[in-house]
Structure formats: C-alpha cells, structure tokens
ChimeraX commands (.cxc) that place a marker at each C-alpha (Angstrom):
marker #1 position -54.87,18.45,-61.02 radius 0.5
marker #1 position -58.89,19.34,-62.06 radius 0.5
marker #1 position -59.26,19.96,-58.09 radius 0.5
marker #1 position -56.43,22.59,-58.09 radius 0.5
marker #1 position -57.33,23.99,-61.12 radius 0.5
marker #1 position -61.00,24.66,-59.81 radius 0.5
marker #1 position -59.88,25.76,-56.09 radius 0.5
marker #1 position -57.33,28.54,-58.21 radius 0.5
marker #1 position -60.09,29.59,-59.98 radius 0.5
marker #1 position -62.49,30.04,-57.19 radius 0.5
marker #1 position -59.93,31.98,-55.16 radius 0.5
marker #1 position -59.19,34.16,-57.69 radius 0.5
marker #1 position -63.10,35.12,-58.56 radius 0.5
marker #1 position -63.41,35.86,-54.73 radius 0.5
marker #1 position -60.09,37.28,-54.53 radius 0.5
marker #1 position -60.94,39.87,-57.14 radius 0.5
marker #1 position -64.66,39.93,-55.87 radius 0.5
marker #1 position -63.47,41.58,-52.49 radius 0.5
marker #1 position -60.65,43.95,-53.76 radius 0.5
marker #1 position -63.53,45.35,-56.02 radius 0.5
marker #1 position -65.51,45.79,-53.09 radius 0.5
marker #1 position -63.05,47.28,-50.79 radius 0.5
marker #1 position -61.04,49.26,-53.21 radius 0.5
marker #1 position -63.59,50.39,-55.69 radius 0.5
marker #1 position -65.92,52.55,-54.14 radius 0.5
marker #1 position -67.98,50.45,-52.48 radius 0.5
marker #1 position -66.39,50.85,-48.94 radius 0.5
marker #1 position -66.60,47.45,-47.90 radius 0.5
marker #1 position -64.12,46.68,-44.79 radius 0.5
marker #1 position -64.19,44.82,-41.58 radius 0.5
marker #1 position -66.29,47.55,-40.13 radius 0.5
marker #1 position -69.22,45.43,-41.17 radius 0.5
marker #1 position -68.61,42.86,-38.74 radius 0.5
marker #1 position -69.75,45.27,-35.86 radius 0.5
marker #1 position -73.14,45.78,-36.35 radius 0.5
marker #1 position -76.30,45.04,-34.02 radius 0.5
marker #1 position -78.06,41.82,-34.43 radius 0.5
marker #1 position -78.55,41.76,-38.34 radius 0.5
marker #1 position -78.24,45.00,-39.29 radius 0.5
marker #1 position -74.24,44.46,-40.91 radius 0.5
marker #1 position -75.74,41.32,-42.46 radius 0.5
marker #1 position -78.20,43.69,-44.00 radius 0.5
marker #1 position -75.47,46.05,-45.12 radius 0.5
marker #1 position -73.46,43.07,-46.90 radius 0.5
marker #1 position -76.29,42.00,-48.67 radius 0.5
marker #1 position -77.36,45.40,-50.10 radius 0.5
marker #1 position -73.38,46.26,-51.20 radius 0.5
marker #1 position -74.22,42.54,-52.82 radius 0.5
marker #1 position -76.86,43.27,-54.61 radius 0.5
marker #1 position -75.32,46.69,-55.82 radius 0.5
marker #1 position -72.18,44.49,-57.12 radius 0.5
marker #1 position -74.63,42.57,-58.98 radius 0.5
marker #1 position -76.51,45.33,-60.47 radius 0.5
marker #1 position -73.49,46.61,-61.57 radius 0.5
marker #1 position -71.55,43.87,-63.26 radius 0.5
marker #1 position -74.99,43.25,-64.89 radius 0.5
marker #1 position -74.60,46.71,-66.15 radius 0.5
marker #1 position -70.70,46.18,-67.37 radius 0.5
marker #1 position -71.87,43.04,-69.19 radius 0.5
marker #1 position -75.32,44.55,-70.77 radius 0.5
marker #1 position -75.49,47.98,-71.11 radius 0.5
marker #1 position -72.85,49.84,-73.62 radius 0.5
marker #1 position -73.83,53.44,-72.66 radius 0.5
marker #1 position -72.88,52.47,-68.79 radius 0.5
marker #1 position -69.36,50.99,-70.38 radius 0.5
marker #1 position -68.88,54.17,-72.73 radius 0.5
marker #1 position -69.42,55.90,-69.67 radius 0.5
marker #1 position -67.48,54.21,-67.19 radius 0.5
marker #1 position -64.12,54.62,-69.56 radius 0.5
marker #1 position -64.92,58.06,-70.04 radius 0.5
marker #1 position -65.11,58.74,-66.15 radius 0.5
marker #1 position -61.67,56.68,-65.73 radius 0.5
marker #1 position -62.46,54.42,-63.08 radius 0.5
marker #1 position -65.48,53.74,-60.95 radius 0.5
marker #1 position -64.76,55.49,-58.26 radius 0.5
marker #1 position -64.82,58.61,-60.23 radius 0.5
marker #1 position -67.91,57.39,-62.18 radius 0.5
marker #1 position -69.92,56.89,-58.37 radius 0.5
marker #1 position -68.51,60.12,-57.40 radius 0.5
marker #1 position -70.07,61.88,-60.61 radius 0.5
marker #1 position -73.38,59.64,-59.90 radius 0.5
marker #1 position -73.71,60.97,-56.29 radius 0.5
marker #1 position -72.98,64.64,-57.29 radius 0.5
marker #1 position -75.65,64.70,-60.16 radius 0.5
marker #1 position -78.07,62.74,-57.68 radius 0.5
marker #1 position -77.69,65.41,-55.14 radius 0.5
marker #1 position -78.45,68.01,-57.34 radius 0.5
marker #1 position -81.24,66.67,-60.11 radius 0.5
marker #1 position -83.95,64.54,-60.68 radius 0.5
marker #1 position -83.40,62.09,-63.58 radius 0.5
marker #1 position -86.31,60.45,-65.10 radius 0.5
marker #1 position -84.26,57.25,-65.73 radius 0.5
marker #1 position -80.90,55.95,-65.50 radius 0.5
marker #1 position -80.29,56.60,-69.21 radius 0.5
marker #1 position -80.64,60.10,-68.72 radius 0.5
marker #1 position -78.26,59.99,-66.24 radius 0.5
marker #1 position -75.80,58.14,-67.89 radius 0.5
marker #1 position -76.14,60.56,-70.76 radius 0.5
marker #1 position -75.91,63.10,-68.70 radius 0.5
marker #1 position -72.28,62.19,-67.39 radius 0.5
marker #1 position -71.23,60.86,-71.04 radius 0.5
marker #1 position -72.32,63.99,-73.16 radius 0.5
marker #1 position -72.49,66.56,-70.71 radius 0.5
marker #1 position -75.03,68.81,-69.43 radius 0.5
marker #1 position -75.80,72.61,-70.14 radius 0.5
marker #1 position -76.68,74.65,-66.73 radius 0.5
marker #1 position -78.26,77.84,-66.38 radius 0.5
marker #1 position -76.57,80.25,-64.23 radius 0.5
marker #1 position -78.94,80.63,-60.75 radius 0.5
marker #1 position -81.45,83.29,-60.27 radius 0.5
marker #1 position -80.08,84.81,-56.78 radius 0.5
marker #1 position -82.96,86.90,-54.93 radius 0.5
marker #1 position -81.71,89.25,-52.39 radius 0.5
marker #1 position -83.81,90.91,-49.86 radius 0.5
marker #1 position -84.62,94.75,-50.09 radius 0.5
marker #1 position -84.00,95.00,-46.45 radius 0.5
marker link #1:1,2 radius 0.2
marker link #1:2,3 radius 0.2
marker link #1:3,4 radius 0.2
marker link #1:4,5 radius 0.2
marker link #1:5,6 radius 0.2
marker link #1:6,7 radius 0.2
marker link #1:7,8 radius 0.2
marker link #1:8,9 radius 0.2
marker link #1:9,10 radius 0.2
marker link #1:10,11 radius 0.2
marker link #1:11,12 radius 0.2
marker link #1:12,13 radius 0.2
marker link #1:13,14 radius 0.2
marker link #1:14,15 radius 0.2
marker link #1:15,16 radius 0.2
marker link #1:16,17 radius 0.2
marker link #1:17,18 radius 0.2
marker link #1:18,19 radius 0.2
marker link #1:19,20 radius 0.2
marker link #1:20,21 radius 0.2
marker link #1:21,22 radius 0.2
marker link #1:22,23 radius 0.2
marker link #1:23,24 radius 0.2
marker link #1:24,25 radius 0.2
marker link #1:25,26 radius 0.2
marker link #1:26,27 radius 0.2
marker link #1:27,28 radius 0.2
marker link #1:28,29 radius 0.2
marker link #1:29,30 radius 0.2
marker link #1:30,31 radius 0.2
marker link #1:31,32 radius 0.2
marker link #1:32,33 radius 0.2
marker link #1:33,34 radius 0.2
marker link #1:34,35 radius 0.2
marker link #1:35,36 radius 0.2
marker link #1:36,37 radius 0.2
marker link #1:37,38 radius 0.2
marker link #1:38,39 radius 0.2
marker link #1:39,40 radius 0.2
marker link #1:40,41 radius 0.2
marker link #1:41,42 radius 0.2
marker link #1:42,43 radius 0.2
marker link #1:43,44 radius 0.2
marker link #1:44,45 radius 0.2
marker link #1:45,46 radius 0.2
marker link #1:46,47 radius 0.2
marker link #1:47,48 radius 0.2
marker link #1:48,49 radius 0.2
marker link #1:49,50 radius 0.2
marker link #1:50,51 radius 0.2
marker link #1:51,52 radius 0.2
marker link #1:52,53 radius 0.2
marker link #1:53,54 radius 0.2
marker link #1:54,55 radius 0.2
marker link #1:55,56 radius 0.2
marker link #1:56,57 radius 0.2
marker link #1:57,58 radius 0.2
marker link #1:58,59 radius 0.2
marker link #1:59,60 radius 0.2
marker link #1:60,61 radius 0.2
marker link #1:61,62 radius 0.2
marker link #1:62,63 radius 0.2
marker link #1:63,64 radius 0.2
marker link #1:64,65 radius 0.2
marker link #1:65,66 radius 0.2
marker link #1:66,67 radius 0.2
marker link #1:67,68 radius 0.2
marker link #1:68,69 radius 0.2
marker link #1:69,70 radius 0.2
marker link #1:70,71 radius 0.2
marker link #1:71,72 radius 0.2
marker link #1:72,73 radius 0.2
marker link #1:73,74 radius 0.2
marker link #1:74,75 radius 0.2
marker link #1:75,76 radius 0.2
marker link #1:76,77 radius 0.2
marker link #1:77,78 radius 0.2
marker link #1:78,79 radius 0.2
marker link #1:79,80 radius 0.2
marker link #1:80,81 radius 0.2
marker link #1:81,82 radius 0.2
marker link #1:82,83 radius 0.2
marker link #1:83,84 radius 0.2
marker link #1:84,85 radius 0.2
marker link #1:85,86 radius 0.2
marker link #1:86,87 radius 0.2
marker link #1:87,88 radius 0.2
marker link #1:88,89 radius 0.2
marker link #1:89,90 radius 0.2
marker link #1:90,91 radius 0.2
marker link #1:91,92 radius 0.2
marker link #1:92,93 radius 0.2
marker link #1:93,94 radius 0.2
marker link #1:94,95 radius 0.2
marker link #1:95,96 radius 0.2
marker link #1:96,97 radius 0.2
marker link #1:97,98 radius 0.2
marker link #1:98,99 radius 0.2
marker link #1:99,100 radius 0.2
marker link #1:100,101 radius 0.2
marker link #1:101,102 radius 0.2
marker link #1:102,103 radius 0.2
marker link #1:103,104 radius 0.2
marker link #1:104,105 radius 0.2
marker link #1:105,106 radius 0.2
marker link #1:106,107 radius 0.2
marker link #1:107,108 radius 0.2
marker link #1:108,109 radius 0.2
marker link #1:109,110 radius 0.2
marker link #1:110,111 radius 0.2
marker link #1:111,112 radius 0.2
marker link #1:112,113 radius 0.2
marker link #1:113,114 radius 0.2
marker link #1:114,115 radius 0.2
marker link #1:115,116 radius 0.2
view
C-alpha cells in the first residue's frame, strides 16, 4: 500500500511539472530531443533552472504572487515581462514586478523629423 501511494505521488509530481513546462510558457516540447551533441541537454537544464527559480519566487515572494494573480496566468505574466525587458532597463526584479503590479507612467515619445 505504501509503495502504491509513493508511486502515485511521484507520478502526480512529474505529470504536473511536465504539464507546466509544456503548457504554461516554457515551450518545453519534443523538439528538445533533436539538438546537436549536448545542446538539447543544455536547453533542458536551463529550462529546469528557470522553473526552479519560478517555484522559489512563488513560494517566497509575495510581490511575485500578487503580480501573477493580477496578470491571471503565468503565460500573460511572462509575456508582459518580456515586453518590458525589451524596452526598459530595470535595476532589480522588484522594480519589474512593481511596474507590472502598480503600472508605469510613460512620457510621450519625442519624434525628431529631418528638415529635408
């Protein structure tokens, strides 16, 4: 009976982890078996490291949890984070999460035209 419960618990943990990696913005799929030499292994290890950091944030950072809740899904959170990373430099992850949670005020752009 104990062996069965242990096996089911392990299956549940593995299934939930791979489901998260495949369907919640990590883009983990079968294509990671097609790399040259150790490239695919490196990508998988980096993805697992990112997943570990995310799990730690979920457990320990109330601002991360509040921002995630406000965004509605991890996929939306990651998309918003990527868009801010493209356009702005943040001094810390806290600043990034605060920008996502509280919002940012933007100045209108100054457009310079040639006089030609």
